[in-house]
C-alpha positions as CSV (number, residue, x, y, z in Angstrom):
1,M,-12.2,-38.7,-3.7
2,I,-11.0,-36.5,-0.8
3,A,-7.3,-37.1,-1.8
4,R,-8.1,-35.8,-5.3
5,L,-9.9,-32.8,-4.0
6,L,-7.0,-32.0,-1.7
7,S,-4.6,-32.5,-4.6
8,I,-6.5,-30.1,-6.7
9,L,-6.6,-27.5,-4.0
10,L,-2.9,-27.8,-3.4
11,L,-2.2,-27.5,-7.1
12,L,-4.4,-24.4,-7.3
13,Y,-2.6,-22.9,-4.2
14,A,0.8,-23.6,-5.8
15,L,-0.2,-22.1,-9.1
16,G,-1.7,-19.1,-7.3
17,F,1.6,-18.5,-5.5
18,A,3.6,-18.8,-8.7
19,L,1.3,-16.3,-10.4
20,F,1.5,-14.0,-7.4
21,A,5.3,-14.1,-7.4
22,V,5.7,-13.4,-11.1
23,T,3.1,-10.6,-11.4
24,L,4.2,-8.1,-8.8
25,D,3.0,-4.6,-9.3
26,R,5.2,-2.0,-10.9
27,P,5.8,1.7,-10.3
28,A,3.2,4.0,-11.9
29,D,3.9,6.8,-14.3
30,A,5.4,9.6,-12.2
31,S,4.0,12.3,-14.5
32,A,0.4,11.2,-13.8
33,K,-1.5,13.7,-11.5
34,D,-3.6,12.8,-8.5
35,Q,-5.1,14.8,-5.7
36,A,-3.1,12.9,-3.0
37,I,-0.5,10.3,-2.2
38,V,-0.9,7.7,0.6
39,V,2.4,6.0,1.6
40,I,2.2,2.9,3.8
41,T,5.2,2.7,6.1
42,G,7.1,-0.5,6.7
43,G,9.4,-1.0,3.7
44,A,12.5,0.6,2.2
45,G,12.0,3.3,-0.4
46,R,8.3,3.9,0.2
47,I,8.6,7.4,1.8
48,E,11.3,8.4,-0.6
49,R,9.1,7.4,-3.6
50,G,6.2,9.4,-2.2
51,A,8.5,12.4,-1.6
52,A,9.9,12.2,-5.1
53,L,6.4,12.2,-6.5
54,M,5.4,15.2,-4.4
55,K,8.5,17.1,-5.7
56,A,7.5,16.2,-9.2
57,G,4.0,17.7,-8.6
58,A,2.1,14.4,-8.8
59,A,-0.2,15.4,-6.0
60,Q,-1.2,18.2,-3.6
61,R,-0.7,16.4,-0.3
62,M,0.7,13.2,1.1
63,L,-0.1,11.0,4.0
64,I,2.5,8.7,5.5
65,A,0.2,6.1,7.1
66,G,1.3,3.8,9.9
67,A,4.2,5.8,11.3
68,D,5.3,5.1,14.9
69,P,3.8,7.7,17.2
70,S,7.3,8.9,18.2
71,V,8.2,9.8,14.6
72,T,8.3,13.6,13.9
73,K,8.6,15.6,10.7
74,A,12.2,16.4,11.8
75,D,12.9,12.7,11.8
76,L,11.6,12.4,8.3
77,A,13.4,15.4,6.9
78,P,16.5,13.4,5.6
79,R,14.3,10.9,3.8
80,V,12.0,13.6,2.3
81,G,14.8,16.0,1.5
82,S,12.7,19.2,1.7
83,A,11.7,21.0,4.8
84,S,9.2,23.2,3.0
85,L,7.5,20.1,1.5
86,L,7.3,18.5,5.0
87,A,5.9,21.7,6.4
88,C,3.2,22.4,3.9
89,C,2.1,19.1,2.3
90,I,3.0,16.0,4.2
91,D,1.0,14.6,7.1
92,I,2.1,11.8,9.4
93,G,-0.5,9.2,10.4
94,T,0.2,7.3,13.6
95,E,-3.1,5.5,14.2
96,S,-2.6,2.4,12.1
97,V,-0.7,-0.7,12.9
98,D,-1.4,-3.0,10.0
99,T,-2.6,-2.9,6.4
100,R,-6.3,-2.9,7.2
101,S,-5.9,-0.1,9.7
102,N,-3.7,1.8,7.2
103,A,-6.8,1.8,4.9
104,E,-9.0,3.0,7.7
105,E,-6.6,5.8,8.7
106,A,-6.2,6.8,5.0
107,K,-10.0,7.0,4.5
108,R,-10.4,9.4,7.4
109,W,-7.6,11.5,6.0
110,L,-8.9,11.4,2.5
111,D,-12.4,12.4,3.7
112,A,-11.1,15.2,5.9
113,H,-9.3,16.7,2.8
114,H,-12.2,15.8,0.4
115,F,-9.8,13.8,-1.8
116,T,-11.3,11.1,-4.1
117,R,-8.4,10.4,-6.4
118,F,-5.1,9.2,-4.9
119,R,-1.9,7.2,-5.5
120,L,-1.2,4.3,-3.2
121,V,2.6,3.8,-2.6
122,T,3.9,0.6,-1.0
123,S,6.3,-2.2,-1.9
124,D,5.6,-4.4,-5.0
125,W,5.2,-7.5,-2.9
126,H,2.7,-5.8,-0.5
127,M,0.7,-3.9,-3.2
128,R,-1.8,-6.6,-4.0
129,R,-3.0,-7.1,-0.4
130,A,-2.8,-3.3,0.3
131,A,-4.9,-2.5,-2.8
132,Y,-7.4,-5.2,-1.8
133,E,-7.8,-3.7,1.7
134,F,-8.2,-0.2,0.3
135,E,-10.6,-1.1,-2.4
136,H,-12.6,-3.2,0.0
137,L,-12.9,-0.4,2.6
138,L,-13.2,2.6,0.2
139,G,-15.6,1.1,-2.3
140,D,-16.3,2.8,-5.7
141,G,-16.2,6.4,-4.5
142,Y,-12.4,6.6,-4.9
143,A,-10.0,6.3,-7.8
144,I,-6.7,4.6,-6.7
145,R,-3.5,4.6,-8.8
146,L,-1.2,1.8,-7.6
147,D,2.4,2.8,-7.5
148,A,4.6,0.0,-6.3
149,V,8.2,0.5,-5.1
150,H,10.4,-2.1,-6.8
151,T,12.1,-4.5,-4.5
152,E,13.9,-7.8,-4.7
153,P,11.8,-9.9,-2.2
154,N,13.1,-13.2,-1.1
155,L,11.0,-16.4,-1.3
156,M,10.0,-16.3,2.3
157,T,8.7,-12.7,2.0
158,L,6.7,-13.6,-1.0
159,F,5.3,-16.8,0.6
160,A,4.3,-15.0,3.8
161,E,2.6,-12.2,1.8
162,Y,0.8,-14.6,-0.4
163,N,-0.6,-16.4,2.6
164,K,-1.7,-13.1,4.2
165,Y,-3.4,-12.2,0.9
166,V,-5.2,-15.5,0.5
167,L,-6.3,-15.6,4.2
168,R,-7.6,-12.0,4.0
169,R,-9.6,-12.7,0.8
170,L,-11.0,-15.8,2.5
171,S,-11.9,-14.0,5.6
172,V,-13.8,-11.3,3.6
173,W,-15.5,-14.0,1.5
174,L,-16.6,-15.9,4.6
175,D,-17.4,-12.6,6.4
176,V,-15.3,-13.3,9.5
């Protein structure tokens, strides 16, 4: 009986991983308008995607969440490509260190600017867990557009992210 139960759980886990791996999020329509953009640092192309969206007029303001405290706007200028955009409309958040604290940092920033509709930018393999963290923390008072940066993640990246996602969902479900 226990062997069957464990076999079923293992099968569900494997099927869940396969589904996770083949249904990665995609970039959102760049012409859609939002009040703000929140970019989570930590992966290639994320800041560049946010900057391109800002240049296209997709939002009024952008937060780069989870930046190292030593990072300055001058450091980001080559990646953003516009000093005027950096000066007026891009904020650097340095308080967060993981996906959960990215959501907390973003919530404080969104509330300070009275934004309720924003675009979340992160890597395709990271989006599901990031969206879960943001939706769990923010609740129904915010509209989130998911905008995933396309990557070519390897199997280990996908496996690690899937495990983090499953463990986070379990921890919330168990309230630990």
